[in-house]
MDAnalysis code that builds the backbone (N, CA, C; Angstrom):
import MDAnalysis as mda
import numpy as np

u = mda.Universe.empty(705, n_residues=235, atom_resindex=np.repeat(np.arange(235), 3), trajectory=True)
u.add_TopologyAttr("name", ["N", "CA", "C"] * 235)
u.add_TopologyAttr("resid", np.arange(1, 236))
u.add_TopologyAttr("resname", ["MET", "ALA", "ILE", "PRO", "ILE", "LEU", "CYS", "CYS", "PHE", "LYS", "CYS", "ASP", "ASP", "GLU", "ILE", "THR", "TYR", "LYS", "GLU", "ASN", "ARG", "ARG", "LEU", "SER", "ILE", "LYS", "GLY", "THR", "ILE", "ILE", "THR", "ASN", "GLU", "ASN", "PRO", "GLU", "THR", "THR", "PHE", "PRO", "ILE", "GLU", "VAL", "TYR", "ALA", "SER", "ARG", "ASP", "SER", "TYR", "ILE", "HIS", "SER", "THR", "ASP", "ASN", "LEU", "SER", "PHE", "VAL", "ARG", "ASN", "ASP", "ALA", "LEU", "LEU", "GLY", "LEU", "GLY", "ALA", "SER", "ASP", "ALA", "ASN", "GLY", "ASN", "PHE", "GLU", "ILE", "VAL", "ALA", "LEU", "SER", "PRO", "ARG", "ASN", "ALA", "ARG", "SER", "ILE", "TYR", "VAL", "LEU", "LEU", "ASN", "VAL", "SER", "ASP", "SER", "GLU", "VAL", "GLN", "ASN", "GLN", "GLY", "PHE", "SER", "PRO", "MET", "LEU", "LEU", "ASN", "ASN", "VAL", "ASP", "PHE", "LEU", "GLU", "LEU", "GLN", "ASP", "ASN", "THR", "TYR", "ASN", "LEU", "GLY", "LEU", "ILE", "ILE", "PRO", "ASP", "ARG", "THR", "ILE", "ASP", "PHE", "ARG", "PHE", "ARG", "ALA", "GLU", "ARG", "ALA", "THR", "SER", "THR", "ASN", "ASP", "THR", "LEU", "SER", "TYR", "LYS", "ILE", "THR", "TYR", "SER", "PRO", "LYS", "ILE", "LYS", "THR", "VAL", "ASP", "TYR", "ALA", "LEU", "GLU", "TYR", "PRO", "THR", "LYS", "PRO", "LEU", "PHE", "GLN", "ARG", "GLY", "PHE", "SER", "GLY", "MET", "MET", "LEU", "PRO", "SER", "GLN", "GLN", "SER", "VAL", "PHE", "GLU", "ASP", "PHE", "GLU", "VAL", "ARG", "THR", "GLY", "ASP", "LEU", "LEU", "ARG", "LEU", "SER", "TYR", "GLU", "LEU", "LYS", "ASN", "GLY", "ALA", "THR", "VAL", "VAL", "GLU", "GLY", "LYS", "ASP", "SER", "ILE", "ILE", "VAL", "ASN", "ALA", "ASN", "THR", "ASN", "GLU", "PHE", "THR", "PHE", "THR", "PHE"])
u.atoms.positions = np.array([
    [244.985, 182.410, -49.218],
    [244.989, 181.899, -50.572],
    [244.205, 180.574, -50.712],
    [243.586, 180.477, -51.709],
    [242.668, 179.328, -51.878],
    [243.656, 178.134, -52.387],
    [243.426, 177.063, -51.735],
    [244.243, 175.681, -52.079],
    [243.164, 174.850, -52.607],
    [243.674, 174.398, -54.057],
    [242.646, 173.402, -54.951],
    [242.962, 171.890, -54.236],
    [241.732, 171.244, -54.791],
    [241.639, 169.871, -54.383],
    [242.903, 169.029, -54.643],
    [243.504, 168.471, -53.824],
    [244.740, 167.490, -54.182],
    [244.493, 166.134, -54.539],
    [243.571, 165.400, -53.837],
    [243.330, 164.016, -54.070],
    [242.164, 163.613, -53.350],
    [241.726, 162.254, -53.692],
    [240.637, 161.650, -52.948],
    [240.857, 160.086, -53.250],
    [240.355, 159.292, -52.571],
    [240.504, 157.880, -52.657],
    [239.255, 157.055, -52.628],
    [239.275, 156.032, -53.229],
    [238.169, 155.024, -53.138],
    [237.915, 154.384, -52.071],
    [236.634, 154.154, -51.556],
    [236.278, 153.227, -50.650],
    [234.980, 152.371, -50.979],
    [234.538, 151.463, -50.283],
    [233.708, 150.655, -50.599],
    [232.278, 151.439, -50.977],
    [232.025, 152.535, -50.359],
    [230.953, 153.406, -50.693],
    [231.501, 154.689, -51.168],
    [231.887, 154.996, -52.384],
    [232.597, 156.000, -52.823],
    [232.010, 157.347, -52.951],
    [232.710, 158.461, -52.599],
    [232.218, 159.877, -52.571],
    [232.056, 160.290, -54.233],
    [230.877, 160.751, -54.622],
    [231.116, 161.329, -55.953],
    [230.859, 162.827, -55.641],
    [231.040, 163.422, -56.996],
    [231.348, 165.017, -57.071],
    [230.096, 165.528, -57.914],
    [229.748, 166.685, -57.592],
    [229.062, 167.665, -58.448],
    [229.906, 168.245, -59.680],
    [229.305, 168.006, -60.903],
    [229.893, 168.652, -61.924],
    [230.262, 170.100, -61.975],
    [231.349, 170.520, -62.143],
    [231.426, 171.989, -62.329],
    [231.140, 172.925, -61.055],
    [231.341, 172.170, -59.871],
    [230.708, 172.738, -58.593],
    [232.049, 172.815, -57.648],
    [232.345, 173.943, -57.066],
    [233.426, 174.010, -56.129],
    [232.833, 174.312, -54.617],
    [233.464, 174.167, -53.702],
    [233.192, 174.260, -52.288],
    [234.505, 174.903, -51.537],
    [234.126, 175.919, -51.002],
    [235.039, 176.675, -50.230],
    [234.745, 176.685, -48.569],
    [235.919, 176.348, -47.798],
    [235.701, 176.349, -46.565],
    [236.682, 177.240, -45.920],
    [236.425, 178.331, -45.021],
    [237.232, 179.170, -44.613],
    [237.070, 179.622, -43.085],
    [237.804, 180.090, -42.573],
    [237.839, 180.583, -41.054],
    [239.088, 180.953, -40.515],
    [239.090, 181.471, -39.388],
    [240.391, 182.294, -38.577],
    [240.490, 181.396, -37.340],
    [241.878, 181.077, -37.278],
    [242.378, 180.437, -36.032],
    [242.870, 181.351, -35.192],
    [242.682, 181.432, -33.832],
    [242.888, 182.338, -32.840],
    [243.842, 181.694, -31.803],
    [245.201, 182.149, -31.698],
    [245.906, 181.500, -30.495],
    [246.427, 182.564, -29.590],
    [246.103, 183.992, -29.973],
    [246.586, 185.207, -29.238],
    [248.149, 185.073, -29.132],
    [248.909, 184.740, -30.317],
    [250.207, 184.762, -30.585],
    [250.341, 185.879, -31.904],
    [251.421, 186.504, -31.896],
    [251.898, 187.237, -32.869],
    [253.290, 186.929, -33.504],
    [253.376, 186.830, -34.624],
    [252.206, 186.153, -35.595],
    [251.660, 184.864, -35.077],
    [250.356, 184.802, -35.696],
    [249.672, 183.396, -35.139],
    [250.293, 182.126, -35.749],
    [250.229, 181.303, -34.802],
    [250.908, 179.955, -35.205],
    [250.027, 179.437, -36.353],
    [251.063, 178.775, -37.365],
    [250.605, 178.301, -38.534],
    [249.945, 176.854, -38.376],
    [248.890, 176.471, -38.870],
    [248.231, 175.135, -38.494],
    [247.939, 174.342, -39.812],
    [248.338, 173.152, -40.210],
    [247.974, 172.399, -41.067],
    [246.471, 171.952, -40.985],
    [245.571, 172.147, -42.106],
    [244.158, 171.875, -42.138],
    [243.851, 170.894, -43.477],
    [243.023, 169.721, -42.837],
    [242.631, 169.000, -44.098],
    [241.067, 169.029, -43.852],
    [240.557, 168.793, -45.253],
    [239.032, 168.765, -45.124],
    [238.654, 167.214, -45.881],
    [237.805, 166.578, -45.163],
    [237.363, 165.273, -45.677],
    [235.800, 165.113, -45.799],
    [235.446, 164.351, -46.673],
    [233.843, 164.067, -46.969],
    [233.778, 162.667, -46.403],
    [232.624, 162.426, -45.858],
    [232.211, 160.977, -45.261],
    [231.017, 160.562, -45.704],
    [230.730, 159.266, -45.930],
    [229.530, 158.646, -45.871],
    [228.974, 158.388, -44.669],
    [229.643, 158.517, -43.532],
    [229.051, 158.290, -42.276],
    [228.374, 159.691, -41.871],
    [227.214, 159.437, -41.072],
    [226.460, 160.828, -40.783],
    [227.042, 161.258, -39.496],
    [227.990, 160.786, -38.747],
    [228.732, 161.252, -37.797],
    [229.997, 160.747, -37.369],
    [230.948, 161.611, -37.247],
    [232.433, 161.229, -37.010],
    [232.667, 161.060, -35.667],
    [233.127, 159.982, -35.096],
    [233.539, 159.716, -33.775],
    [235.171, 159.689, -33.689],
    [235.694, 160.788, -32.803],
    [237.412, 161.057, -32.780],
    [238.016, 160.142, -32.080],
    [239.019, 159.663, -32.500],
    [239.885, 158.852, -31.681],
    [241.213, 159.244, -31.888],
    [241.969, 159.039, -30.781],
    [243.297, 159.797, -30.686],
    [244.212, 159.256, -31.805],
    [244.151, 157.984, -32.461],
    [245.013, 157.721, -33.523],
    [244.350, 157.881, -34.657],
    [243.351, 158.790, -34.837],
    [242.823, 159.230, -36.250],
    [242.246, 158.194, -37.038],
    [241.910, 157.019, -36.650],
    [241.595, 155.799, -37.374],
    [240.423, 156.186, -38.160],
    [239.472, 157.150, -37.842],
    [238.154, 157.400, -38.438],
    [238.375, 158.119, -39.931],
    [239.413, 158.307, -40.248],
    [239.648, 159.160, -41.611],
    [240.230, 157.983, -42.711],
    [240.269, 156.980, -42.244],
    [240.780, 155.920, -43.139],
    [240.204, 155.503, -44.520],
    [238.628, 155.858, -44.112],
    [237.852, 155.342, -45.337],
    [237.356, 156.577, -45.761],
    [237.656, 157.685, -45.748],
    [236.964, 158.995, -45.989],
    [237.821, 159.742, -47.060],
    [237.026, 160.520, -47.811],
    [237.604, 161.339, -49.008],
    [238.410, 162.700, -48.643],
    [239.679, 162.623, -48.957],
    [240.118, 163.884, -48.773],
    [239.834, 164.799, -49.708],
    [239.132, 166.052, -49.429],
    [238.631, 167.113, -50.466],
    [239.921, 167.980, -50.718],
    [240.426, 168.350, -49.612],
    [241.543, 169.295, -49.990],
    [242.328, 169.621, -48.760],
    [243.592, 170.310, -48.907],
    [244.411, 170.482, -47.471],
    [245.151, 171.931, -47.659],
    [245.571, 172.356, -46.838],
    [246.296, 173.648, -46.872],
    [246.645, 174.100, -45.544],
    [246.745, 175.351, -45.088],
    [247.285, 175.856, -43.822],
    [246.903, 177.135, -43.689],
    [246.826, 177.625, -42.235],
    [246.504, 179.072, -42.001],
    [247.796, 179.840, -42.354],
    [247.346, 181.033, -42.444],
    [248.651, 182.061, -42.632],
    [249.096, 182.687, -41.118],
    [249.921, 183.880, -41.413],
    [250.349, 184.424, -40.246],
    [249.340, 185.124, -39.443],
    [248.139, 185.396, -40.135],
    [247.156, 186.335, -39.201],
    [245.981, 185.107, -38.862],
    [246.206, 183.842, -39.089],
    [245.290, 182.681, -38.653],
    [244.230, 182.420, -39.631],
    [244.257, 183.194, -40.742],
    [243.150, 182.829, -41.784],
    [243.552, 181.698, -42.683],
    [242.343, 180.898, -43.319],
    [242.655, 179.841, -44.261],
    [241.486, 179.744, -44.990],
    [241.554, 179.330, -46.257],
    [240.406, 178.840, -47.250],
    [240.979, 177.649, -47.910],
    [240.047, 176.602, -47.931],
    [240.366, 175.513, -48.635],
    [239.216, 175.473, -49.752],
    [239.608, 175.243, -51.109],
    [238.693, 175.180, -52.171],
    [238.729, 173.572, -52.756],
    [237.612, 172.979, -53.020],
    [237.557, 171.619, -53.249],
    [236.289, 171.297, -54.312],
    [236.293, 170.259, -54.788],
    [234.880, 169.880, -55.576],
    [234.146, 169.398, -54.462],
    [232.797, 169.829, -55.035],
    [231.695, 169.673, -54.032],
    [231.119, 168.203, -54.073],
    [231.222, 167.593, -52.924],
    [230.716, 166.147, -52.865],
    [229.140, 166.036, -53.131],
    [228.841, 165.113, -53.848],
    [227.254, 164.897, -54.123],
    [226.635, 163.950, -53.228],
    [227.483, 162.990, -52.573],
    [226.768, 162.124, -51.858],
    [227.153, 161.985, -50.276],
    [227.940, 162.906, -49.801],
    [228.594, 162.769, -48.578],
    [227.327, 163.137, -47.388],
    [227.746, 162.309, -46.348],
    [226.546, 162.534, -45.496],
    [227.161, 163.422, -44.283],
    [228.456, 163.710, -44.316],
    [229.003, 164.693, -43.490],
    [230.443, 165.241, -44.221],
    [230.747, 166.632, -43.746],
    [232.139, 167.078, -44.270],
    [232.604, 167.498, -42.837],
    [233.817, 167.103, -42.727],
    [234.512, 167.668, -41.526],
    [236.045, 168.174, -41.636],
    [236.726, 168.840, -40.779],
    [237.878, 169.334, -40.727],
    [238.772, 168.995, -39.761],
    [240.060, 168.395, -39.994],
    [240.926, 168.240, -39.255],
    [242.132, 169.300, -39.163],
    [242.350, 169.750, -37.774],
    [243.160, 171.026, -37.606],
    [244.316, 170.533, -36.890],
    [245.495, 170.981, -37.256],
    [246.882, 170.660, -36.501],
    [247.178, 169.221, -36.574],
    [246.876, 168.430, -37.631],
    [247.253, 167.090, -37.802],
    [247.609, 166.991, -39.153],
    [248.766, 166.336, -39.512],
    [249.164, 166.019, -40.503],
    [249.957, 164.720, -40.640],
    [249.549, 163.902, -41.563],
    [250.144, 162.366, -41.442],
    [249.916, 161.778, -40.251],
    [248.884, 161.942, -39.505],
    [248.446, 161.351, -38.427],
    [249.098, 161.846, -37.171],
    [249.970, 162.867, -37.223],
    [250.593, 163.397, -36.176],
    [250.441, 164.849, -35.800],
    [250.411, 165.140, -34.717],
    [250.066, 166.543, -34.066],
    [251.253, 167.316, -34.644],
    [251.008, 168.537, -35.088],
    [252.159, 169.363, -35.895],
    [252.551, 170.144, -35.023],
    [251.750, 171.061, -34.074],
    [252.125, 172.049, -33.145],
    [252.051, 171.381, -31.770],
    [253.139, 171.097, -31.304],
    [252.944, 170.522, -29.897],
    [252.791, 171.953, -29.134],
    [251.770, 171.555, -27.848],
    [251.429, 172.663, -27.044],
    [250.195, 173.079, -27.486],
    [249.569, 172.729, -28.551],
    [248.109, 173.113, -29.100],
    [247.587, 171.682, -29.421],
    [246.073, 171.550, -29.083],
    [245.421, 170.208, -28.947],
    [244.966, 170.125, -30.794],
    [245.043, 169.095, -31.200],
    [244.392, 168.710, -32.621],
    [242.929, 169.053, -32.358],
    [242.294, 169.279, -33.693],
    [240.848, 169.665, -33.409],
    [240.095, 168.880, -34.697],
    [238.974, 168.476, -34.185],
    [238.014, 167.923, -35.346],
    [236.800, 168.812, -35.419],
    [236.743, 169.408, -36.239],
    [235.454, 170.366, -36.838],
    [234.450, 169.343, -37.587],
    [233.459, 169.044, -36.719],
    [232.505, 168.050, -37.267],
    [231.224, 168.647, -37.955],
    [230.561, 168.035, -39.001],
    [229.429, 168.518, -39.481],
    [229.461, 169.819, -40.031],
    [230.467, 170.318, -40.653],
    [230.741, 171.472, -41.455],
    [229.317, 171.971, -42.047],
    [228.881, 170.814, -43.022],
    [228.081, 171.042, -44.043],
    [226.576, 171.463, -43.243],
    [226.528, 171.572, -41.886],
    [225.210, 171.937, -41.067],
    [225.182, 173.358, -41.046],
    [226.264, 174.086, -41.425],
    [226.407, 175.422, -41.473],
    [225.690, 175.973, -42.655],
    [225.260, 177.243, -42.602],
    [224.660, 177.997, -43.789],
    [225.828, 178.093, -44.979],
    [225.068, 177.688, -46.236],
    [226.153, 177.809, -47.429],
    [225.901, 179.116, -48.101],
    [226.732, 179.994, -48.133],
    [226.737, 181.300, -48.562],
    [227.866, 181.468, -49.822],
    [227.162, 181.560, -51.118],
    [228.348, 181.782, -52.091],
    [229.172, 180.468, -52.206],
    [228.586, 179.459, -51.930],
    [229.268, 178.229, -51.940],
    [230.416, 178.171, -50.912],
    [230.389, 178.785, -49.718],
    [231.261, 178.913, -48.988],
    [230.735, 178.455, -47.578],
    [231.407, 177.629, -46.656],
    [231.082, 177.583, -45.416],
    [232.003, 178.321, -44.679],
    [231.624, 179.256, -43.887],
    [232.427, 180.066, -42.926],
    [232.418, 179.669, -41.522],
    [233.530, 179.008, -41.093],
    [233.483, 178.566, -39.700],
    [233.946, 179.610, -38.656],
    [234.160, 180.817, -39.253],
    [234.394, 181.846, -38.069],
    [235.484, 181.631, -37.530],
    [235.628, 182.162, -36.165],
    [236.718, 181.956, -35.038],
    [237.026, 180.769, -34.517],
    [238.050, 180.139, -34.656],
    [238.508, 178.609, -34.214],
    [239.481, 178.903, -33.116],
    [239.363, 178.360, -31.841],
    [240.304, 178.533, -30.965],
    [240.573, 177.133, -30.490],
    [241.987, 176.730, -30.722],
    [242.561, 175.403, -30.107],
    [242.672, 175.491, -28.795],
    [242.609, 174.368, -28.125],
    [243.132, 174.478, -26.545],
    [244.548, 174.184, -26.694],
    [245.221, 174.909, -25.622],
    [246.442, 174.590, -25.262],
    [246.747, 173.302, -24.614],
    [247.825, 172.550, -24.590],
    [248.044, 171.391, -23.779],
    [249.358, 171.618, -23.222],
    [249.349, 170.869, -21.909],
    [250.440, 171.079, -20.986],
    [250.842, 169.566, -20.445],
    [252.228, 169.415, -20.041],
    [252.489, 168.051, -19.312],
    [251.973, 168.356, -18.039],
    [251.192, 167.344, -17.475],
    [250.612, 167.236, -16.299],
    [251.171, 166.025, -15.412],
    [251.218, 166.251, -14.141],
    [251.611, 164.912, -13.139],
    [250.615, 164.713, -12.046],
    [250.052, 163.430, -12.059],
    [249.527, 163.216, -10.875],
    [250.278, 162.411, -10.037],
    [250.237, 162.856, -8.577],
    [251.324, 162.302, -7.602],
    [250.303, 161.817, -6.498],
    [250.564, 160.612, -5.896],
    [249.920, 160.162, -4.857],
    [250.979, 159.915, -3.688],
    [250.749, 160.698, -2.341],
    [251.860, 160.722, -1.284],
    [251.170, 160.130, 0.153],
    [251.796, 159.265, 0.812],
    [251.422, 158.728, 1.942],
    [251.713, 159.781, 3.157],
    [250.821, 159.980, 3.947],
    [251.007, 161.028, 5.085],
    [251.017, 160.501, 6.338],
    [249.555, 159.766, 6.679],
    [249.358, 159.382, 7.803],
    [249.067, 157.774, 7.922],
    [248.644, 157.309, 6.598],
    [247.985, 156.010, 6.410],
    [249.205, 155.101, 5.755],
    [249.818, 154.335, 6.964],
    [250.938, 153.713, 6.730],
    [250.527, 152.234, 6.131],
    [249.456, 151.670, 6.188],
    [249.199, 150.390, 5.860],
    [248.258, 150.114, 4.780],
    [247.742, 151.101, 4.297],
    [246.717, 151.174, 3.424],
    [247.436, 150.833, 1.675],
    [246.631, 150.171, 1.154],
    [246.980, 149.768, -0.379],
    [245.924, 150.843, -1.167],
    [246.565, 151.556, -1.968],
    [245.844, 152.662, -2.720],
    [245.629, 152.207, -4.105],
    [244.256, 152.121, -4.663],
    [244.237, 151.656, -5.917],
    [243.452, 153.070, -6.691],
    [243.941, 153.406, -7.756],
    [243.218, 154.783, -8.359],
    [243.289, 154.683, -9.805],
    [242.211, 155.420, -10.179],
    [241.869, 155.628, -11.639],
    [241.780, 157.175, -12.166],
    [242.524, 157.686, -13.051],
    [242.300, 158.972, -13.707],
    [241.806, 158.948, -15.121],
    [240.712, 159.808, -15.210],
    [240.004, 159.821, -16.668],
    [240.130, 161.317, -16.994],
    [240.347, 161.463, -18.125],
    [240.415, 162.915, -18.697],
    [239.940, 162.933, -20.138],
    [239.811, 164.149, -20.967],
    [239.228, 164.110, -22.322],
    [240.209, 163.590, -23.114],
    [239.686, 163.215, -24.464],
    [240.561, 163.104, -25.487],
    [241.519, 164.106, -26.029],
    [242.682, 163.721, -26.588],
    [243.575, 164.686, -27.028],
    [242.875, 165.611, -28.143],
    [242.132, 165.197, -28.914],
    [241.600, 165.922, -30.092],
    [240.251, 166.653, -29.348],
    [240.137, 167.766, -29.570],
    [238.984, 168.768, -29.079],
    [238.134, 168.800, -30.291],
    [236.910, 168.556, -30.087],
    [235.621, 168.542, -31.012],
    [234.861, 169.476, -31.057],
    [234.641, 170.328, -32.078],
    [233.492, 171.079, -32.303],
    [232.400, 170.539, -33.205],
    [231.287, 170.503, -32.871],
    [230.338, 169.976, -33.717],
    [229.114, 171.118, -33.981],
    [228.824, 171.117, -35.478],
    [228.216, 172.217, -35.931],
    [226.646, 171.903, -36.057],
    [226.419, 170.359, -35.927],
    [225.002, 170.065, -35.715],
    [224.570, 169.956, -34.462],
    [223.519, 170.796, -34.081],
    [223.142, 171.108, -32.710],
    [222.552, 169.686, -32.046],
    [222.048, 168.806, -32.785],
    [221.312, 167.831, -32.381],
    [222.215, 166.715, -31.836],
    [223.317, 166.620, -32.204],
    [224.321, 165.775, -31.876],
    [225.270, 166.105, -30.470],
    [225.296, 165.238, -29.536],
    [226.123, 165.692, -28.415],
    [227.422, 165.908, -28.518],
    [227.991, 167.205, -27.572],
    [229.221, 167.554, -27.751],
    [230.148, 167.003, -26.826],
    [229.555, 166.129, -25.965],
    [230.359, 165.580, -24.807],
    [231.127, 164.508, -25.557],
    [232.359, 164.110, -25.382],
    [233.354, 163.192, -25.928],
    [232.694, 161.872, -25.629],
    [232.540, 161.039, -26.653],
    [232.093, 159.659, -26.605],
    [233.027, 158.702, -25.760],
    [234.187, 159.038, -25.558],
    [235.201, 158.172, -24.623],
    [236.151, 159.081, -23.967],
    [236.516, 158.539, -22.938],
    [237.543, 159.357, -21.931],
    [238.984, 158.537, -22.083],
    [239.974, 159.290, -22.126],
    [241.164, 158.812, -21.864],
    [241.401, 158.523, -20.393],
    [242.421, 157.613, -20.009],
    [242.677, 157.442, -18.603],
    [243.819, 156.359, -18.306],
    [244.175, 156.302, -16.920],
    [244.856, 154.989, -16.563],
    [244.654, 154.958, -15.187],
    [245.223, 153.622, -14.766],
    [245.073, 153.284, -13.351],
    [246.277, 152.590, -12.794],
    [246.478, 152.730, -11.527],
    [247.598, 152.197, -10.804],
    [247.335, 151.932, -9.452],
    [248.480, 151.195, -8.671],
    [248.347, 150.982, -7.267],
    [249.474, 151.384, -6.584],
    [249.380, 151.681, -5.269],
    [250.440, 151.918, -4.429],
    [250.448, 151.369, -3.153],
    [251.437, 150.436, -2.996],
    [251.677, 149.396, -2.048],
    [252.054, 150.029, -0.713],
    [251.685, 149.388, 0.486],
    [252.089, 150.024, 1.862],
    [253.663, 150.221, 1.957],
    [254.352, 149.681, 0.961],
    [255.842, 149.860, 1.215],
    [256.355, 151.275, 0.482],
    [255.379, 151.778, -0.351],
    [255.630, 152.891, -1.199],
    [255.209, 154.080, -0.427],
    [256.036, 155.154, -0.434],
    [255.913, 156.307, 0.024],
    [255.110, 157.448, -0.871],
    [255.353, 157.314, -2.344],
    [254.737, 158.020, -3.113],
    [254.845, 157.523, -4.715],
    [254.002, 157.732, -5.413],
    [254.102, 157.413, -6.833],
    [253.577, 158.555, -7.690],
    [253.841, 158.442, -9.052],
    [253.286, 159.601, -9.809],
    [253.366, 159.086, -11.390],
    [252.469, 159.837, -12.097],
    [252.021, 159.584, -13.316],
    [252.227, 160.902, -14.383],
    [253.099, 160.856, -15.319],
    [253.095, 161.980, -16.319],
    [252.182, 161.710, -17.425],
    [251.488, 162.792, -17.962],
    [250.840, 162.758, -19.238],
    [250.488, 163.958, -19.683],
    [249.961, 164.253, -20.973],
    [249.769, 165.467, -21.667],
    [248.126, 165.726, -21.534],
    [247.745, 166.966, -21.011],
    [246.226, 167.169, -20.987],
    [245.940, 168.438, -21.537],
    [244.652, 168.675, -21.845],
    [244.222, 170.036, -22.617],
    [243.939, 170.900, -21.495],
    [244.378, 172.168, -21.603],
    [243.945, 172.961, -20.497],
    [242.463, 173.271, -20.577],
    [241.968, 173.578, -19.497],
    [240.500, 173.763, -19.206],
    [239.607, 172.412, -19.087],
    [240.382, 171.312, -19.128],
    [239.704, 169.763, -18.901],
    [239.639, 169.517, -17.572],
    [238.812, 168.763, -17.267],
    [238.394, 168.348, -15.927],
    [238.883, 166.941, -15.786],
    [239.880, 166.696, -14.805],
    [240.504, 165.368, -14.462],
    [239.721, 164.809, -13.226],
    [239.249, 163.681, -13.500],
    [238.581, 162.621, -12.389],
    [239.430, 161.753, -11.660],
    [239.453, 161.680, -10.452],
    [240.135, 160.821, -9.672],
    [239.009, 159.898, -8.948],
    [239.049, 158.553, -9.095],
    [238.376, 157.566, -8.158],
    [239.508, 156.762, -7.793],
    [239.399, 156.488, -6.162],
    [240.159, 155.704, -5.482],
    [239.625, 154.984, -4.687],
    [240.320, 153.943, -4.303],
    [240.136, 153.031, -3.054],
    [241.244, 152.500, -2.231],
    [240.908, 152.735, -0.857],
    [241.919, 152.405, 0.029],
    [241.520, 151.142, 0.894],
    [242.432, 150.446, 0.870],
    [242.210, 149.010, 1.511],
    [243.248, 148.587, 2.500],
    [242.688, 148.255, 3.661],
    [243.498, 147.719, 4.951],
    [242.900, 146.755, 5.627],
    [243.392, 145.534, 5.148],
    [242.618, 144.293, 5.617],
    [241.224, 144.336, 5.110],
    [240.288, 144.135, 5.940],
    [238.815, 143.991, 5.554],
    [238.217, 145.573, 5.442],
    [238.982, 146.425, 5.639],
    [238.411, 147.934, 5.698],
    [238.730, 148.494, 4.296],
    [237.486, 148.915, 3.637],
    [237.794, 149.557, 2.222],
    [236.925, 150.947, 2.387],
    [237.754, 151.859, 1.908],
    [237.190, 153.349, 1.942],
    [237.298, 153.777, 0.283],
    [236.243, 154.163, -0.269],
    [236.465, 154.582, -1.664],
    [235.811, 155.973, -1.706],
    [236.528, 156.766, -2.607],
    [236.191, 158.258, -2.840],
    [236.500, 158.721, -4.252],
    [236.062, 159.897, -4.528],
    [236.360, 160.703, -5.763],
    [236.980, 162.019, -5.489],
    [237.701, 162.698, -6.551],
    [238.169, 164.060, -6.494],
    [238.183, 164.445, -7.906],
    [238.375, 165.703, -8.233],
    [238.623, 166.274, -9.565],
    [239.219, 167.703, -9.474],
    [239.865, 167.886, -10.642],
    [240.568, 169.144, -10.705],
    [240.354, 169.849, -12.103],
    [240.271, 171.082, -12.251],
    [240.209, 171.792, -13.645],
    [241.773, 171.997, -13.788],
    [242.043, 171.866, -14.956],
    [243.485, 171.971, -15.398],
    [243.425, 173.355, -15.911],
    [244.374, 174.088, -15.699],
    [244.763, 175.621, -16.273],
    [246.125, 175.678, -16.330],
    [246.705, 176.750, -17.154],
    [247.931, 176.842, -17.582],
    [249.088, 177.076, -16.227],
    [248.360, 177.342, -14.936],
    [249.164, 177.412, -13.842],
    [248.960, 176.250, -12.984],
    [248.145, 175.278, -13.297],
    [248.056, 174.087, -12.642],
    [248.558, 172.800, -13.452],
    [249.819, 172.328, -13.132],
    [250.248, 171.184, -13.827],
    [250.805, 169.949, -12.848],
    [250.299, 170.056, -11.748],
    [250.362, 168.914, -10.674],
    [249.109, 168.617, -10.064],
    [248.668, 167.480, -9.842],
    [247.609, 167.033, -8.987],
    [247.998, 166.015, -7.789],
    [248.146, 166.543, -6.352],
    [248.687, 165.533, -5.456],
    [247.662, 165.185, -4.625],
    [247.416, 163.798, -4.725],
    [246.399, 163.038, -3.581],
    [247.259, 162.764, -2.513],
    [246.948, 163.156, -1.248],
    [247.420, 162.798, 0.002],
    [246.687, 161.928, 0.876],
    [247.192, 160.790, 1.316],
    [246.226, 160.072, 2.403],
    [247.110, 159.543, 3.325],
])
């Protein structure tokens, strides 16, 4: 069902609209569930040429909301809004409402530069959209034979928001990484950190083992899948 425009707000560089012109954005979300999970969808117009995603969604604060709606039980959605005249980019937020993730276990998504797609009958067709699943993950460090080493470690991984960019000249690699660091003293036998991560993501570990003047540095990595919810580093 088509969802009409609900609101837009002013900013320093205001979005204007074409008279008597409507714009439709549609697609199908696939999660391999029956019925499909219903996702909230928001469509924005921006005066910026490229939207940089952040986990706190701060990038939407000065952009115009063109319309919002939700996918149905078959995963289909269509948002109808006024056609912006002076937008430099149009983007879609999926699985986000009021700056909160709505369906836990699925990543929020930023569908960037929708207006680079071919416009047919005043419609941008996004085709099939597949959100990543998210899982709770644990990093654990355990002491085995190294009794006097101090371990310093850092874990980096992708942002919570999965980004799809329809402008091929822009990089699809995230511009920032999430992460944390920690330390394990000789008096400790093990430490662990719990966090949420997207399936398919690559976790990167960099570490330093220090014993007096002796320092050993190294790196490791692991690809997260639905059956892998823990990464143990033993030294």
